[in-house]
N, C-alpha and C positions, 0 to 999 in steps of 0.2 A: 486460559482465560485471554480474551482477545480485547485488543484497543485498536481503533482505527485510525489513530494517529502516528506520525513519526517525525520527521523533519529532516532536511536536507540542507546542505550548505552550497550555494552556489560558486564557483571556482572562476575568477577572471579569465576571460579567453586569452590573453597573451602572458606569456611566462613573465615578462619583465614587469607587466602591470602585477600581477599576482607576487612576484618577489618582493617588490615595494611595498605593497600593502602589508605583507608578512613581517618586514623589517617594521613598519608603523605599529602592527597589531603587538609584537614583542614589547616595543617601548610602553603602549600603552597599557598593557597588562602589569610591566613592571612599575608603572605609574599609579597601579589599583585603580585603574578605570573599570567600569562595568560592562559585561557582556553586551549591554543594551548600546552601550555607546562605542564599543568596537562595531556591531552591527550596523549603526548608523553609518559610519565611515565606509564601511563596506558596501552597503546599498547605494551610497551616492556614487561611488567609484565605477561599481556595476553600471548603473544609470548613465554616467558619462561615457564608458566604454561602449555601451551599446549605441549611444546617439551618435558617437565618432564611427563607429563599424558599420553604421548605416549608410554612409557615404560611400563606401568600398574600399577596396585594399588600398594600399597595405595597411595592415593589422595597426589601429591606434595605439599608440605609445604614451600612457598618462602622464610620464615626465617631461614630454616634448610637446604638449598642447598649447596654443596661444590663447590670448586674451578674445581672439575672436572665436575660437572653438566653444569657449567657455560661454560667452553670450549668446552663442548660437544654441548652446546646450539649454541654458536657461530660458530663453524664448521657446522652446520646445516643450520644455516642462510646463511652462505657463498656459501650453494650450490643452493639457491633459490632466494636470493636478491641482489640487486646491493651493491656494495662496501659501498656507502655513506649511503645506509638504515642501513647495518649490524652496522656502525660506530653511526648512531643516536641509535639505540636499544642500543648497549653498553654503550653510554653515560648516557640513561637515567637510565637503570638498575645499573649503577654504584653510579649513585647519590642516586637512593632508598636505597642501601646498605650501602652507606655513612651517610643517614640520621637515617638507622635503629640502625646504630652501635652509633651513636651521641645520639639517645634515649635511648640507652643501652637495646634495643630490641634483638641484638645480640653482643656477645663477640669482633667480628671483621668482616669486610667486607671481604666476599669470593672472591671478585674482586680485592682484594688489591695488588696481585701479579700477575693479567693477564695483560698479553700485550695487549694494546688496537689494534684493527685492523686498518689498513691503509685506509685513504680516496681514493678516486679513483683520486682527483687532477684534474678532468675534470670540466670545467665550465658547468653552468646548462644551458640548450639548450633554445634558445630564439624563441618563436613562430614567424612566417613570417606574414606581415600584410595582405596577403592573407589568411592564415588560419585563422585569428583572424576576418576579414571581412566574410569569411565562415560560423564562429560559428554565428555572428551575424545575416547572412541571414538565417541560420537555427530557429534562435529565432524570425523571423519576425512574426507578427500577432497580431490580437487587443484582445485575450483575455488575462485572468489576469496572467497565466504561461508565457505567450510570452513577455509581458510588463516587468513581473518581472525578467524575465531571462535576458532581454536586458540591462536592468536598471544595473544588477549586474556584465554583462560583461564588459558594458562602465565603471562601476565603478573601476573595477580591472585595467582596461587600463589607470587610470588618472595619472597624475605626482604625486608622493606620494602614489604610487598605495597601497590600503589596503591590509593587509594579510586575508587568508580566515576566521582566526576566527574573525577578527575585522569587516568582511563585515556580518557575519551571527549573531554577536551579537548587530550590530550597532542600537542604540536607534531612534526614531523617533526625539524625542527632539533634536537630534545632527546633526539633516539636516536643515539648514539654507536656503529655498528656495529663500528667498529675496536677499540675497546676494550671492547665488550658491555656498555655503560653506560646507563642509563636516567635523565634528569633530570625530575621532574614539579611541577606547582605546587601546593603544598598550602595547608592552612587559613594564613590571615593573610597571604596573597599570599608565602608563603615557599618557595624552590624546596628541593629535597633529590634527592640521587640514590642509586641504588643500583645493584648490579652485577648481570647476568643471567647465568643458568646457562646452560650450552652448550646445553640442548635449549631453553629459551625463547629465545635468540640465534637458535639454527636457525629456530624457528617465526616470528618475527620478520622474518627476512631473506626467508623465502621468500613470506611475505606480501606485504612491501615489492615484491619484483618483480611480483607480481600487482596492486598498488596502483598502480605505473606505467603501467598500460594503462587504469587508471580514468579516465573522461572528466572527473572533477573533479581529477584529480593536480594539475594545474598552479594550478587555481582556488583552492585551500586549502592550508594548512600541515598541517590535521589530520592524525592518521595514519590513523584509522579510518573508514573511508567505507562510506555505506550507498547505495540506490537514488536517494535525494534529496539526497546530498551528505553532509558530515561526520555520523558516527553521534550523537544527541544520548545524555546520561547515560540518558534512559529507554530510548531505541534499545536500548543495551547492555544495560539490566536485562531489557527485552524478550527480547534474544537470549538471555541465559542462562537465563532460564524456558522458554524454547522447547527448547533444547538439555536441559534437564532433564528436560522432558517425553518428549523422543525417547530419553533415557537408560532411560526407566523410573522414575526417581527422584522424590521430593519435590522441590519447587522450592527452588532454593539462592539465597540473597539476595547479589549481590555482595559485601557487607560481610563477609559468613562467610568468606570466603577470607582475607580480612586476619587473622581470628581463627586460622584455620587455618595460615595462614605463620607468625603469631607464636608458635604452640603448636610447631610443627616447629622452630623456631629454639631454643625454649627446651628441649624435649626432646633436642637435640643439644649442649647445654651452652654456647650461645653467650653471650658477657657480656651482662650486662642493659644496660650503657651503648651497646654495640654496635646492641642491638635497638633502642633507644629513638632513636639517630640516624638509623637507616635508615629507620624509621617516622614519623620527625620529630615526636615526643614531647619536652616538654620537661620533664614531671614524672613519677614513678614512678606516679602514679595510673591512668594508662592502661596501664603496663606489667602492673600487676595485673589489671586489667579484661579484656585481651585474652588469649585462650587459657584463660582462666578455667575453662571448662567441662571441660577435660581436665587440670587442677592434680592430682587425685588419682591420675590416671593416670602422670602423670610423676614424681611423688613416689613411687609404687610402683615404676616402673621404675629410679628413681635409687638406690632401697633396696635392689633386687635386685643391682644393680651393685656397690654397696659391700658387700653381704652382712656386714654388721657381726658377725654370730654367728659367723662362720668365724675369727674373730680369738681367740675364747675358747678 
């Protein structure tokens, strides 16, 4: 069996920086933070370290940066990244420095008086049904990678759509193929479950038969496997990007499927409380955000169904 994806972890170039991050990582894991959260911190620190290193020696020490270093980094990010990405980097870096200050590794956070960058305010684009069907078409085949990728895409599109890390880290024991029900580990270390549609259950069942023949099937309890063992979140992301290219469409980020699934649930009239439970949300703020890009479309369709003018 051959799978094209793997996934690597980039290490901070400075030993001091890597050691500080590993201390933070242990604290985050002890607090039950998700792998996605840990990864976000790591990516922000990698970006900051690379920016500082570009100025030349000596090697940058993250615990010795100044406010000027931070503002210079943010200005550079704004030239190459979308607004919301800059906000994400800023938030992760600020939390790192707040943690370092609380641990008394530094006297005070260099970001304490840095003005946060403004988010774009734009809703996340929702993939069209035609694009998703094109991706599934690109995944067609009877080889293990095709069966795996089909199962992953269909899982992403279920009501209660799992996050990228939730799919990558899904244990076999959390798949109940008798009841066609999946339980994933979400943010804050909380488990949540959602049912599978018949097509998604069929896709997973077919992949699991192929998985049984993988050389690492007995060595790990992770569902989705690649050539080098379990797929990492980055490996899943790369797979989706590759399948989009094969389908001839613009890249779709895995998290956009979560917006798609929420849009479909809202359009079908599913109760808001049910959508929140399936997605693992505790506040209505997330309910308003997800699927927002198609809010006008859903409102127009609801208005057509109501046809209030016909009652006059």
